[in-house]
C-alpha positions, 0 to 999 in steps of 0.5 A: 618625779615623772611630773617634775621631769616633764616640767624640766623637759618642757622648760628646756624645750621652750628655752631651746625653741626660744633660743633657736627662734631668736637666732633665726630672727637675728640671722634674718635681720642681718640678711635683711640689713645686708640686702638693704646695703647700697649696691656695689661691686662683688666682695671677695674674701680678705681683699674686698671689692678691688677685683670687682672693680675691673678695668676701672681700678686703674682710674684715679680714685675720685674718677673711679668712684664717680664712675660707680654712680653710673652703675650703682647709683648716687649711694653705693658701697664697696669693701676694702678688706673687710671694711665697708665703704659707703660712697656718696656721689652727686650734690643731693647725696653729699648734702643730705648726708653731711648737712641734713644728717650731720649728727650721724655722719660727722665722725671720723673712722679709724684708718690705720695709716692715718691713726699711726700718724695722727693718733686720732687727735688734732682737728682734722682727723679727731673723732667727733665729740666734746673733745673735738668741739672744745679743741676746734672752738679754742683753736679758732679763737686763737687764729681769729686773734691773729687776724684769721679771716680778718684784714689784720692777716693781709700784711702777712700775706702781702709780705710773702707776695713780695718774695713770690714776685721777686722770684718770678721777676728773676724768671721773666721770659724763661720757662719756670716751675712756680711750685717751690716759690708758691709752697714756700709762700703759703707755708710761711703764712702758716709759720707766722701764725703758728710759730710767730715768725716767717723764715727766709726761704733758705733757712734750714729750719724752714726747709726741714718743715717743708721737707717733713710735710712733703714726706708725710703727704707723699707717704699718705698717698703712696700705694704700697704704704696704703696697704697698711689700711687693708692689712695693718700688720704691715706697719711693722715691716722693717723695710720700704715704705713701711719703714719710712712711715715709722721714720717720718712719724718719728722725725715729725714728732722730734721736730714739732716737740722741739719747737713746742719745748722752745716755746715753753722755755721762752714764753711770757704768759702775759704776752703770747707771741703766736698760736703755740704760746696761746695754747700753752697758756691755756694748758696751764690754766686748764690744769689749774682748773681741771685735772681731766682737761683735754688740753695738753702739749701732746694734743697741741703737737697734733693741732700744729701738724694739722694746721701745717698740712691742711693750711699749706697743701690745699691752698698752694695746690689751688694757686698752682692750678690757678697759674696753669689754668690761666696760662691755658686760658689767656682770654680769661687771664686778660679779662681778669687783668682788665678788672684788676686795672679798673679797680686797683690799678698799677700803683697799689697792692690788692686788698681783700676789700677789693673783691666786692668790686671784682666779681669776675676775678672772684668768679674765676677763682671759684671756677678754678676751685670747682674744676680742680677740687683739690680735696676731691674725696674730702676727709673720710667720714664715719657713721656713728650709728646704724641709720636709714639713708636714701632707702638703705641701711648704713651700718654703724662704723661704715666709712663714708666717702663724700665725693666732692669731685662728683658734686662739682661735676654734677650735670644736674647742678652745673651746665656743661660741667667739664667746661671751664667757664667763670661766667657760670658764677655771674648773673646777667648783671655781672654779680656773683651767684651762689650755687649750693653745689659749690663746696670746695671746703666741704660742708656741714660740721666738718667744714674746713676750719681754714676756709676764711684764711684760704679765701683771703690768700687765694684772692690776694695772691691770685689778683696780685700775680695777675696784676704784675704778670702775664703767664703763658705756656712754653711753646711745645707741641704737648698740651699740659696734663690737666688730670692732676696727681691724686694723693691726699690732695689733687695737685697738678702734674709738674709744669712750667710757665713763662712769666711776662712782666706787665 
């Protein structure tokens, strides 16, 4: 009996020692991993690292995160509430994460405000995986059918250019804000592909589309609404921006689902008219083949939302920056015009094929994209597993911010990076030079799906406008504000230019 008791005591003692040792090892491992996290400002309970940012917190986020590299290095960290953010600054850190370690860093985090709007579906914000790959591949195939990245798309772009030029011609010699006419034109190009038609700029349905996009973009960059990301429970508050988030989601849902329902009623499966018809046809085929398909009218709703937001705001803001920068650099504007006259002349419209013979114009567009970086912090990535990166431990689930602004201003990759100089993209013979650190559409597996379309729009619209107009700034003592307004994109502050007919 005593022996049995001793045996049980021994077993319990060994088990206790094992358990305590196991717990101690786990605590040691957690402490070791914490010690190997990238450095960053002090973390405070509940509110995270915001107080530790000091006076830098007043900077726009892309400049704040760029400044962190000076203190903490190219890979740093901070906390939003209890959520760890890993910040990548400079070309090497961003390239190594998003391209060389793409399988680990291609996922998307669950961000409360974005999740409320997108439900983690669509193309832009959906998690990395088989569903995302399937949906992206099919969406690209539809867009290519409609000329995405091909010369077939030119007529749609040139048709909108007629409207832009008409509006600018009416404003010749007067101070004019080009914002609405550029937004309208770029949005209509997306409408022609997704909805099968373009709209008159006074059309009420078209105005509704633009109004809903504008509201969504404003809310997504609204500081009070952004508090939902730190304290998700705020989404239920029935006042202020929190109430407006819920109302905007409801309005967008009703609007887009109405359009999809109208397409469902009028579509001819043998003759699809646009993106929605093609997708609905695929939904029906997939349901017949596979009841567990990811294709559905619900998923289509989120893809259409992605196409409108991603295809409108980035390109229109780049074009607005282009007009403002050309007005601020008349000598560059004149050099572009001389090349346009030499290659295209006055009598015909530009073609996308002309870009091969217009290296200075192409270099100027690239330099505008580098200087402005309209999506400065890209779309947040997430570590899909715990990984060793650049000597640090990046825990699974960490939000990863790729600071593309810092890449485009990296002094190790660009000479005098804060200077506007299109010639940096040209060799001594005047040919385009590629630079690995030029990534306005991102890099890796999450590179922007609309890159080819955006390049075509930028070249055709930019060269056509400078073919017909000279842009100058109003004669005031105030220089234009070139810092930009930070939101989901970096847009220019409201400005006016004076178009002069060539």
